[in-house]
C-alpha positions in Angstrom: -8.6 4.2 -3.4 -5.0 3.4 -3.9 -3.3 0.0 -3.5 0.3 -0.4 -2.4 2.2 -3.6 -3.2 5.2 -4.5 -1.1 7.8 -7.3 -1.1 9.9 -6.5 2.0 13.3 -7.8 2.6 13.7 -6.5 6.2 11.5 -5.8 9.2 12.5 -2.1 8.9 10.3 -1.8 5.9 7.2 -2.4 8.0 6.8 1.3 8.7 6.3 1.9 4.9 3.3 -0.4 4.9 1.9 1.1 8.1 2.3 4.6 6.6 0.4 3.5 3.5 -2.4 2.2 5.7 -2.5 5.4 7.7 -2.9 7.3 4.4 -6.0 5.2 3.7 -4.5 2.9 1.2 -4.9 -0.9 0.8 -1.6 -2.8 1.3 -0.8 -6.1 -0.3 2.3 -7.8 1.1 4.3 -10.7 -0.3 6.4 -11.8 2.6 8.2 -14.7 0.8 11.6 -13.0 1.0 11.5 -12.8 4.9 12.4 -15.6 7.2 9.6 -17.0 9.2 10.3 -15.1 12.5 10.7 -11.7 10.7 7.5 -12.3 8.6 5.6 -13.0 11.9 7.0 -9.8 13.4 5.9 -7.9 10.3 2.4 -9.4 10.5 2.2 -8.6 14.2 3.2 -5.0 13.7 0.7 -4.5 10.9 -2.1 -6.3 12.9 -1.7 -3.6 15.5 -1.8 -0.9 12.9 -4.9 -2.3 11.3 -6.6 -2.8 14.7 -5.9 0.9 15.5 -7.5 1.9 12.2 -10.5 -0.5 12.7 -9.4 -2.1 9.4 -9.0 -5.7 8.4 -6.1 -8.0 7.7 -6.4 -11.3 5.8 -4.3 -14.0 4.3 -4.5 -14.1 0.5 -2.1 -16.9 -0.2 1.1 -18.5 1.0 3.1 -15.6 2.5 0.7 -13.0 1.0 -1.5 -10.8 3.2 -3.9 -7.9 2.5 -4.4 -5.1 4.9 -7.3 -2.6 4.4 -8.3 0.5 6.3 -11.8 0.9 7.6 -13.1 2.6 4.5 -12.3 -0.5 2.3 -13.6 -4.0 2.2 -12.2 -7.3 1.1 -14.6 -9.3 -1.0 -14.4 -12.7 -2.6 -12.6 -15.8 -1.5 -9.4 -17.6 -2.4 -9.0 -21.2 -1.7 -5.6 -21.9 -0.2 
């Protein structure tokens, strides 16, 4: 299984993350470079992608989210 790490600067980069999920890869996103409204749009877009793939999306820290396709699992906990 592959992992893709992204630190997007614009909403237009959301498609790259979605394409990685569609390819069966886990995506880790650090959204700290996006303003709050753009980060929310990014998360909303990927939530739809993850839902369509029957995957999972979780917060892993401040401005960091992990998206996994159905074949993968998120294990462990991180206290925020």
